[in-house]
Every structure is written in C-alpha cells, then in structure tokens.
C-alpha positions, 0 to 999 in steps of 0.5 A: 517534572517537565517545566512548561515551555521547556524543550522536555515539555514540548517533546512530552506534549508531542509524544502524548499527541502522537500516542493519542493519534495512534490510539484513535487510529486503532480504535477506528480500525477495530470498530471498523472490523467489529461489524465486518460480518454484517456484509449486507449493510456495506456491500454496495459501498464496498463494490462502489469503492472497489470500482473507483479504486480500480479505475484510478489505479490500474493505468498508473500502476502499469505506467509505473511498473513498466519503466521500473522493471526495465530499470531493474533489469538494466542495472542488474543486467549490467552488473550481471554481465560484468560478473559473467552471469547475464542469464541471472538478470531474470531471477533478480527482476522476478524476485524483486518484483514479486517479493518487494515491488509488487506490494509496495507499488500497489499500496503506494498507488492506493494511498496516493490516488485512492487514499487522498480521495478517501480523505477528502471525501470523508473530510468534506463530510466531516466539515459539513457535519454529515458524520454527526447527522449519521450518528443522530440517525443511529447510523455508525459512520465507521461501519457505513463508511470506513469498513467498506473502504478498508476491505475495498482497498485491501482487495484492490491492492491484491488485484494490482499485484499481478499487474505490477508483476506482468508489467515489470517483467515485460519491461525487464524482458525488453532490456534484458532480451532485446537490448542486452541480447540474453535469450528468452529461454535463459531470461524466463528460466532464471526468472523461475529458478529462485521464486517459490510459491510462498513468495507469492503468498506473502506478497499477496498478504503484504498487499492486502495489509498495505491497502488496509493500512492506506484506507484506515489512515485515510479515513482516520485523517478525514474524520479527525481533520480541522473543520475547514477546507484548509484542514481537509487539504492538510489531512490529505497530505498527512494521510499520504505521508503517514501511510508511506511511513507505516507501509515501509515499516510493516514491509520491513517487519513482514519481510524480516519474519518471512526470511527467518521462517523461509530462508531464500533459496540459492541457485 
C-alpha cells in the first residue's frame, strides 16, 4: 500500500490520472463515431472545417515539403555518389516521401495549425458554458462539434499527402538533377523502381488515422480544459504535444505491421 506523500504514491496518482484521461479520450472518440451515420446533422460544419483546415495548412505544407525533399535528396545523393549509385537518389526520395514523410507532415500540420485552433475554439466555448447550454437544449456537443472535426481532419490530411509528395519530389529533383547532375530519366526511373501501389494505400490510411487522432485530441483537450484563458492556452500546448506523441507511436506500429505483411522490394 502506497504511503501518502511518498514517491510511489505520487507515481500511482499520476498513473491513475493518465489512465483516466486516456479513458475519457476514448469515450469522446467512440461517442463521436456513434452518430457518424447522421450526416445531415453535421454536414455543413464538416464542410466549414474542411475549408478552414485546407486554408491554413495547404501553403505551409508546400513550404515545408520543398526544402524537406531537397534536404533528403542532398544527403542521400552525397552518400549515393560515394557508393557509385547516384541514380538511386530518386528511389530514396520517393520512397521516403510516400511511406513516411507525407502522412507525418500532413498530420503534424493538421495538429499544429488546425488542431490548435480547434482546441482554442472548443475551449472558449467550454469556459463560456456554451457546451453546457447545448446539453440543456438536448444537443449533444460531441455529435455537433467533435464528429465533423474528426472527419474533416482525416479528410484534409489525406488530401495533403499528394501535395507533400509533389513538393518534396520537386525539391529532390532540383538538388539531384540540377545540382548533382543526374539525368531526369535516371531520377524518375529510380523513383518508380521501389514504390508499389500498397505504399500509397498505406500512406493514405496513415494520413487519415493521424488527422483523426489530431482532431480527437484537440477536441478532448478543449472540452476538458480549465475554465480560464490560461487553461485554454495550456490545453492548446498539451493537445499539440500529445498529438505528436500519438502520431509517432501509431506510425511506428502501422509501419512495422505493413513491413511484416509486405516486405520491401529490392532493386
């Protein structure tokens, strides 16, 4: 039995608090999914959130992906030249972009730009007692606010993946072809030699899952924040950090399962 005030008692309280928060998050997610079939009740909120997320993430994702693809091409290209396989840079750039960079970049931008706005919006509603007022009017705030945001974040995360791939491939093309002198044919031939259709399917699936997670965590933190402006600000920071941790954890699990089911193809 843990003694009050001892280290073991402190760890036990923290563990119970974390488990309680995880349980509350799952309750909100499941409750949000439960009424997903009633599309007409949240369709216009879904459209509004899709437009908002696309507006705040499309330009930043391009600005992030261009130098990211160029950096990958530069680093991998130098190593490939040392090994006498400069034409393999295109393969490395495209495989990295499609398998890992595209879903992670889209999800992190959804969490940083869109998720923070979701947390602050719902947190402001919470401290003004708007959520309680909705419950008094027999309107479930989870169905009305959380459900469309989760579906919108997943949808936009999937739509951002092609932008990440195209922008990153353009940056890689500049450094690999223009700077390092690889022919365009060798760049694109190598790019398509290792990529298979299942890579793209898994990438889109991961992007949807990551966007869904970002919105769910953002809404949960907003609905459970302290009833003060400081509480809303802390909830925004916590939502971003928790989302990053969950995204990287789920990315590892999904990638490990995918590689076990479909081993990477060799040149």
